[in-house]
C-alpha positions as CSV (number, residue, x, y, z in Angstrom):
1,M,0.0,0.0,0.0
2,P,1.5,3.4,-0.9
3,V,2.8,5.5,1.9
4,T,0.6,8.6,2.7
5,P,1.2,11.4,5.2
6,E,-1.3,9.6,7.5
7,S,0.4,6.1,7.2
8,A,4.1,7.1,7.6
9,E,5.1,6.5,11.2
10,R,8.6,7.9,10.8
11,V,10.4,9.4,7.8
12,A,14.1,9.8,7.2
13,L,16.4,11.5,4.7
14,V,19.7,9.8,4.0
15,T,22.5,11.5,2.0
16,G,25.0,9.2,0.3
17,G,22.1,6.7,0.2
18,A,23.0,4.9,-3.0
19,R,25.7,2.5,-1.6
20,G,27.8,1.6,1.3
21,I,26.8,2.7,4.8
22,G,24.2,5.0,3.4
23,A,22.4,2.3,1.4
24,A,22.6,-0.1,4.3
25,T,21.0,2.6,6.5
26,V,18.1,3.0,4.1
27,A,17.5,-0.8,4.2
28,E,17.7,-0.9,8.0
29,L,15.3,2.0,8.4
30,L,12.9,0.4,6.1
31,R,13.1,-2.8,8.2
32,R,12.2,-0.6,11.2
33,G,9.1,0.8,9.4
34,Y,10.4,4.1,8.2
35,A,9.7,5.7,4.8
36,V,13.0,7.0,3.4
37,T,14.3,9.5,0.9
38,A,17.8,8.5,-0.4
39,L,19.8,11.2,-2.0
40,D,23.1,10.6,-3.8
41,V,25.0,12.3,-6.6
42,A,24.4,9.2,-8.9
43,S,24.3,11.3,-12.0
44,G,27.5,10.6,-13.9
45,A,29.0,13.8,-12.5
46,D,32.7,14.5,-12.9
47,V,34.9,12.8,-10.3
48,P,36.1,15.4,-7.8
49,A,39.8,16.2,-7.7
50,G,41.9,13.5,-6.0
51,L,39.2,10.9,-5.8
52,G,40.6,7.5,-6.8
53,Y,37.3,5.7,-7.1
54,P,34.0,6.3,-9.0
55,L,31.0,8.0,-7.4
56,A,27.7,6.2,-7.0
57,T,25.9,5.5,-10.2
58,P,22.2,5.7,-11.3
59,H,22.2,1.9,-11.2
60,D,23.2,2.0,-7.5
61,L,20.4,4.5,-6.7
62,A,17.9,2.4,-8.7
63,A,18.9,-0.7,-6.7
64,V,18.0,1.2,-3.5
65,A,14.7,2.4,-5.0
66,A,13.9,-1.2,-5.7
67,L,14.0,-2.1,-2.0
68,D,10.5,-0.8,-1.6
69,S,8.8,1.3,-4.4
70,D,6.2,2.7,-2.0
71,R,8.4,3.6,1.0
72,V,11.6,4.7,-0.8
73,L,12.0,8.0,-2.7
74,C,15.4,8.2,-4.5
75,L,16.7,11.5,-5.7
76,A,19.9,12.4,-7.6
77,G,21.5,15.4,-5.8
78,D,24.9,16.7,-4.6
79,V,25.4,17.7,-0.9
80,R,27.5,20.6,-2.2
81,D,24.4,22.0,-3.8
82,C,22.1,23.7,-1.3
83,E,19.3,23.9,-3.8
84,A,19.4,20.2,-4.3
85,L,19.1,19.6,-0.6
86,D,16.2,22.0,-0.3
87,M,14.5,20.1,-3.2
88,A,15.1,16.8,-1.3
89,V,13.4,18.2,1.8
90,N,10.5,19.5,-0.1
91,S,10.1,16.3,-2.1
92,T,10.2,14.3,1.1
93,L,7.4,16.4,2.6
94,D,5.4,16.2,-0.6
95,R,5.7,12.4,-0.7
96,F,5.6,11.4,2.9
97,G,4.2,14.4,4.8
98,R,6.8,14.7,7.5
99,L,10.5,14.4,8.3
100,D,11.8,12.8,11.6
101,A,15.4,11.9,11.0
102,V,18.3,13.0,8.8
103,I,21.4,11.0,8.2
104,A,24.3,12.8,6.6
105,A,26.3,9.8,5.3
106,A,27.7,11.3,2.1
107,G,31.5,11.5,2.2
108,V,34.7,10.8,0.3
109,V,38.3,9.9,1.1
110,V,41.3,11.5,-0.7
111,G,44.9,11.2,0.5
112,G,48.1,9.3,0.1
113,R,50.5,12.2,0.7
114,P,51.8,13.9,3.9
115,Q,50.2,17.2,4.8
116,W,52.8,19.5,3.2
117,E,52.5,17.7,-0.1
118,T,48.7,17.6,-0.2
119,P,47.4,19.6,-3.2
120,D,45.0,22.4,-2.4
121,E,42.4,20.9,-4.8
122,H,42.4,17.7,-2.8
123,L,41.7,19.6,0.4
124,R,38.9,21.5,-1.3
125,T,37.3,18.2,-2.3
126,L,37.4,16.9,1.2
127,F,36.0,20.0,2.8
128,A,33.4,20.7,0.1
129,I,31.9,17.2,0.5
130,N,32.7,16.0,4.0
131,V,32.3,19.2,5.9
132,E,30.3,21.7,3.8
133,G,28.1,18.7,2.7
134,V,27.2,18.0,6.4
135,W,26.8,21.7,7.1
136,N,24.5,22.2,4.1
137,T,22.5,19.1,5.0
138,A,21.9,20.4,8.5
139,A,21.0,23.9,7.3
140,A,18.5,22.5,4.9
141,T,16.9,20.0,7.2
142,I,17.0,21.3,10.8
143,P,14.3,24.0,10.3
144,T,12.0,21.2,9.1
145,L,12.8,19.0,12.0
146,L,12.1,21.9,14.4
147,S,8.7,22.5,12.7
148,Q,7.4,18.9,13.2
149,P,4.5,18.4,15.6
150,D,6.8,16.6,18.1
151,P,10.4,17.7,17.5
152,S,11.5,15.8,20.6
153,G,11.6,12.7,18.5
154,C,13.6,14.2,15.6
155,R,17.2,13.3,15.0
156,F,20.2,14.6,13.0
157,V,23.0,12.0,12.6
158,A,26.3,12.6,10.8
159,V,28.6,9.8,9.8
160,T,32.2,10.7,10.7
161,S,35.1,8.2,11.1
162,T,37.7,7.0,13.5
163,A,39.8,9.6,11.7
164,G,37.6,12.2,13.4
165,E,39.3,11.6,16.7
166,R,42.9,10.7,15.7
167,G,45.5,11.2,13.0
168,L,46.1,8.8,10.2
169,R,49.3,8.8,8.2
170,N,49.0,10.5,4.8
171,L,45.3,11.3,5.5
172,T,45.7,14.6,7.3
173,G,43.1,16.4,5.1
174,Y,40.6,13.5,5.5
175,A,41.2,13.5,9.3
176,A,40.7,17.3,9.5
177,S,37.5,17.0,7.6
178,K,36.1,14.3,9.8
179,H,37.2,16.2,13.0
180,A,35.1,19.1,11.6
181,V,32.1,16.8,11.2
182,I,32.3,16.1,14.9
183,G,32.6,19.8,15.6
184,I,29.4,20.5,13.6
185,V,27.5,17.8,15.5
186,R,28.6,19.1,18.9
187,G,27.7,22.7,17.9
188,L,24.3,21.6,16.6
189,A,23.6,19.8,19.9
190,A,24.4,23.0,21.8
191,D,22.3,25.1,19.4
192,L,19.4,22.7,19.7
193,A,19.3,22.6,23.5
194,G,15.8,22.7,24.7
195,T,14.2,22.0,21.4
196,G,14.1,18.2,21.7
197,V,15.9,17.7,18.4
198,C,19.1,15.7,19.0
199,A,22.4,15.6,17.0
200,T,24.8,12.7,17.1
201,A,27.9,11.6,15.2
202,V,28.6,7.9,14.3
203,A,32.3,7.0,13.8
204,P,32.8,3.8,11.8
205,G,36.1,1.9,11.7
206,S,37.2,-0.3,8.8
207,T,33.9,-1.0,7.1
208,R,33.4,-3.0,3.9
209,T,32.8,-0.1,1.5
210,A,34.3,1.4,-1.7
211,M,35.8,4.1,0.5
212,L,37.8,1.6,2.6
213,S,39.0,-0.1,-0.6
214,A,40.2,3.2,-1.9
215,T,42.0,3.9,1.5
216,A,43.7,0.5,1.3
217,D,44.9,1.3,-2.2
218,L,46.5,4.5,-0.9
219,Y,48.5,2.4,1.6
220,G,49.3,-0.4,-0.8
221,T,47.4,-2.9,1.3
222,T,44.0,-4.6,1.5
223,P,40.9,-3.8,3.5
224,A,41.3,-7.0,5.4
225,E,44.8,-6.1,6.5
226,I,43.6,-2.6,7.7
227,A,40.7,-4.2,9.6
228,A,43.1,-6.6,11.3
229,R,44.2,-3.6,13.4
230,Q,40.7,-3.4,15.0
231,A,40.2,-5.4,18.2
232,L,37.3,-7.1,16.4
233,G,39.9,-8.6,14.0
234,R,37.7,-8.4,10.9
235,L,35.9,-6.0,8.6
236,I,32.8,-4.3,9.9
237,E,29.8,-4.8,7.6
238,P,27.8,-1.7,6.5
239,E,24.7,-3.3,8.0
240,E,26.3,-3.3,11.5
241,V,27.0,0.4,11.3
242,A,23.5,1.0,9.9
243,E,21.9,-0.7,13.0
244,V,23.7,1.8,15.3
245,I,22.7,4.7,13.0
246,A,19.1,3.5,13.3
247,L,19.3,3.5,17.1
248,C,20.6,7.1,17.0
249,C,17.7,8.0,14.7
250,S,15.1,6.6,17.1
251,P,13.3,8.4,20.0
252,A,15.4,6.1,22.2
253,G,18.6,7.8,20.9
254,A,18.1,11.0,22.8
255,A,20.7,10.2,25.4
256,L,23.3,10.1,22.6
257,N,22.8,13.8,21.9
258,G,26.1,15.6,21.2
259,G,28.0,12.4,21.4
260,V,30.3,10.4,19.1
261,V,29.2,6.8,18.9
262,R,32.1,4.6,17.8
263,T,31.4,1.7,15.6
264,D,35.1,0.9,15.1
265,G,35.4,-2.6,16.3
266,G,37.8,-1.6,19.0
267,F,40.2,0.4,16.8
268,T,40.3,3.2,19.3
269,A,40.2,1.0,22.4
């Protein structure tokens, strides 16, 4: 049965929703009864400077749409584009009638050189997508979360990284961008005090994604060898991170407000 404003219990918007942790989050939220808008660039856009792997494709986005034709709205859009984000919010409201949770999962990794050899254009790529993308997503969605009938159940969740709390060799720009994501979340939590809307960061470790494969290539190693440094001793699956994100999105996630929830398999233990 098609989802209507009256039948949707909770509605989420996921950026970077075409693959990896973003796509797994869409699937997990569907499993929990949400209707979901998945936004990803997925348009054959030019690869940003320094990126050593392809962006999500229209085929990736179509696969997410096929999860549930009634409860998934898939949109092509870039988190660097504020108009695209505004369109995503408006389309979500038009389709589902409300918005309860926002997951800023879009992100990229660029690196492989020490800080003093990192090209300016590589840093611009990282900050435009990883930092400004989260900033833009919050700016486009928080007013709508605040306007909901019961904002105390509304959540903003940003996906950061273990690199958001420590340095990684030859990934200084990436680490700086992910530190900034945590700063945005903490600032949001302070700004939202008393509103009921909560902001949380989720920091994955070595997760089986295209981004981790690209990171392994930068180090001349494999994802499995990187994951062996985690106390868990194996790769984390995107679905495992998605379950934690879903908890943060739920009304029960209020106590996590302003926090960094580590899903790193013990990497920072």
